[in-house]
C-alpha positions as protocol buffer text, in pm:
chain_id: "A"
residue {
  index: 1
  type: MET
  ca { x: 6234 y: 20916 z: -24106 }
}
residue {
  index: 2
  type: THR
  ca { x: 6601 y: 20870 z: -24187 }
}
residue {
  index: 3
  type: GLN
  ca { x: 6711 y: 20694 z: -24502 }
}
residue {
  index: 4
  type: ASN
  ca { x: 6999 y: 20466 z: -24585 }
}
residue {
  index: 5
  type: ARG
  ca { x: 7239 y: 20515 z: -24879 }
}
residue {
  index: 6
  type: GLU
  ca { x: 6997 y: 20356 z: -25123 }
}
residue {
  index: 7
  type: GLY
  ca { x: 6728 y: 20607 z: -25025 }
}
residue {
  index: 8
  type: GLN
  ca { x: 6520 y: 20346 z: -24842 }
}
residue {
  index: 9
  type: PRO
  ca { x: 6386 y: 20412 z: -24494 }
}
residue {
  index: 10
  type: GLU
  ca { x: 6623 y: 20294 z: -24220 }
}
residue {
  index: 11
  type: GLY
  ca { x: 6548 y: 19938 z: -24115 }
}
residue {
  index: 12
  type: ILE
  ca { x: 6477 y: 19825 z: -24471 }
}
residue {
  index: 13
  type: GLN
  ca { x: 6767 y: 19605 z: -24566 }
}
residue {
  index: 14
  type: GLY
  ca { x: 6758 y: 19464 z: -24916 }
}
residue {
  index: 15
  type: GLU
  ca { x: 6428 y: 19283 z: -24951 }
}
residue {
  index: 16
  type: GLY
  ca { x: 6323 y: 19306 z: -24588 }
}
residue {
  index: 17
  type: ASN
  ca { x: 6386 y: 19420 z: -24239 }
}
residue {
  index: 18
  type: TYR
  ca { x: 6627 y: 19171 z: -24089 }
}
residue {
  index: 19
  type: GLU
  ca { x: 6596 y: 19319 z: -23740 }
}
residue {
  index: 20
  type: ALA
  ca { x: 6219 y: 19265 z: -23748 }
}
residue {
  index: 21
  type: GLY
  ca { x: 6278 y: 18910 z: -23872 }
}
residue {
  index: 22
  type: ARG
  ca { x: 6517 y: 18836 z: -23587 }
}
residue {
  index: 23
  type: ARG
  ca { x: 6273 y: 18987 z: -23335 }
}
residue {
  index: 24
  type: PHE
  ca { x: 5989 y: 18774 z: -23474 }
}
residue {
  index: 25
  type: GLN
  ca { x: 6201 y: 18456 z: -23456 }
}
residue {
  index: 26
  type: LYS
  ca { x: 6301 y: 18533 z: -23097 }
}
residue {
  index: 27
  type: GLU
  ca { x: 5942 y: 18597 z: -22988 }
}
residue {
  index: 28
  type: GLU
  ca { x: 5814 y: 18290 z: -23171 }
}
residue {
  index: 29
  type: ARG
  ca { x: 6080 y: 18071 z: -23008 }
}
residue {
  index: 30
  type: ALA
  ca { x: 5991 y: 18212 z: -22664 }
}
residue {
  index: 31
  type: PHE
  ca { x: 5623 y: 18138 z: -22723 }
}
residue {
  index: 32
  type: VAL
  ca { x: 5696 y: 17779 z: -22823 }
}
residue {
  index: 33
  type: GLU
  ca { x: 5924 y: 17727 z: -22523 }
}
residue {
  index: 34
  type: THR
  ca { x: 5718 y: 17902 z: -22255 }
}
residue {
  index: 35
  type: GLY
  ca { x: 5384 y: 18003 z: -22405 }
}
residue {
  index: 36
  type: PRO
  ca { x: 5043 y: 17839 z: -22387 }
}
residue {
  index: 37
  type: VAL
  ca { x: 5103 y: 17613 z: -22687 }
}
residue {
  index: 38
  type: GLU
  ca { x: 4876 y: 17331 z: -22566 }
}
residue {
  index: 39
  type: GLN
  ca { x: 4595 y: 17578 z: -22491 }
}
residue {
  index: 40
  type: LYS
  ca { x: 4625 y: 17737 z: -22837 }
}
residue {
  index: 41
  type: ALA
  ca { x: 4629 y: 17392 z: -23001 }
}
residue {
  index: 42
  type: LYS
  ca { x: 4308 y: 17301 z: -22816 }
}
residue {
  index: 43
  type: GLU
  ca { x: 4147 y: 17632 z: -22920 }
}
residue {
  index: 44
  type: ALA
  ca { x: 4241 y: 17565 z: -23283 }
}
residue {
  index: 45
  type: GLU
  ca { x: 4097 y: 17213 z: -23268 }
}
residue {
  index: 46
  type: GLU
  ca { x: 3772 y: 17347 z: -23120 }
}
residue {
  index: 47
  type: ALA
  ca { x: 3753 y: 17613 z: -23393 }
}
residue {
  index: 48
  type: LEU
  ca { x: 3797 y: 17348 z: -23664 }
}
residue {
  index: 49
  type: ASP
  ca { x: 3520 y: 17139 z: -23507 }
}
residue {
  index: 50
  type: GLY
  ca { x: 3294 y: 17442 z: -23457 }
}
residue {
  index: 51
  type: PRO
  ca { x: 3079 y: 17653 z: -23687 }
}
residue {
  index: 52
  type: GLU
  ca { x: 3379 y: 17821 z: -23853 }
}
residue {
  index: 53
  type: GLY
  ca { x: 3547 y: 17490 z: -23932 }
}
residue {
  index: 54
  type: GLU
  ca { x: 3443 y: 17479 z: -24298 }
}
residue {
  index: 55
  type: GLU
  ca { x: 3571 y: 17830 z: -24362 }
}
residue {
  index: 56
  type: LEU
  ca { x: 3900 y: 17760 z: -24182 }
}
residue {
  index: 57
  type: GLU
  ca { x: 3955 y: 17441 z: -24383 }
}
residue {
  index: 58
  type: ARG
  ca { x: 3883 y: 17623 z: -24709 }
}
residue {
  index: 59
  type: ALA
  ca { x: 4134 y: 17895 z: -24615 }
}
residue {
  index: 60
  type: ARG
  ca { x: 4395 y: 17634 z: -24518 }
}
residue {
  index: 61
  type: LYS
  ca { x: 4362 y: 17463 z: -24855 }
}
residue {
  index: 62
  type: GLN
  ca { x: 4382 y: 17791 z: -25046 }
}
residue {
  index: 63
  type: THR
  ca { x: 4692 y: 17911 z: -24865 }
}
residue {
  index: 64
  type: GLY
  ca { x: 4852 y: 17568 z: -24897 }
}
residue {
  index: 65
  type: GLU
  ca { x: 4795 y: 17575 z: -25272 }
}
residue {
  index: 66
  type: ARG
  ca { x: 4945 y: 17924 z: -25297 }
}
residue {
  index: 67
  type: GLY
  ca { x: 5246 y: 17811 z: -25098 }
}
residue {
  index: 68
  type: ALA
  ca { x: 5299 y: 17515 z: -25328 }
}
residue {
  index: 69
  type: ILE
  ca { x: 5269 y: 17742 z: -25632 }
}
residue {
  index: 70
  type: ASP
  ca { x: 5512 y: 17996 z: -25485 }
}
residue {
  index: 71
  type: LYS
  ca { x: 5764 y: 17721 z: -25413 }
}
residue {
  index: 72
  type: GLY
  ca { x: 5726 y: 17565 z: -25758 }
}
residue {
  index: 73
  type: LEU
  ca { x: 5584 y: 17242 z: -25618 }
}
residue {
  index: 74
  type: THR
  ca { x: 5294 y: 17230 z: -25864 }
}
residue {
  index: 75
  type: ASN
  ca { x: 5236 y: 17298 z: -26233 }
}
residue {
  index: 76
  type: ARG
  ca { x: 4941 y: 17525 z: -26158 }
}
residue {
  index: 77
  type: SER
  ca { x: 5007 y: 17891 z: -26227 }
}
residue {
  index: 78
  type: PRO
  ca { x: 4934 y: 18167 z: -25975 }
}
residue {
  index: 79
  type: ASP
  ca { x: 4601 y: 18345 z: -26012 }
}
């Protein structure tokens, strides 16, 4: 693998790979504009109402708390 001047693998630019970020944004935008968004929303709703609903809700709350901590929106410290 080739390296840039800082000795990092090519594609690593500062704190991340901007090309991969742009590719992700482009694909995400295409999915929202042309993908099966309504179908995926219905599948998510059914999953929340199904047997895995409790586990999904617990995970949502945990990740939401971590996001708030990371963004400084709460006084709680990270684990």
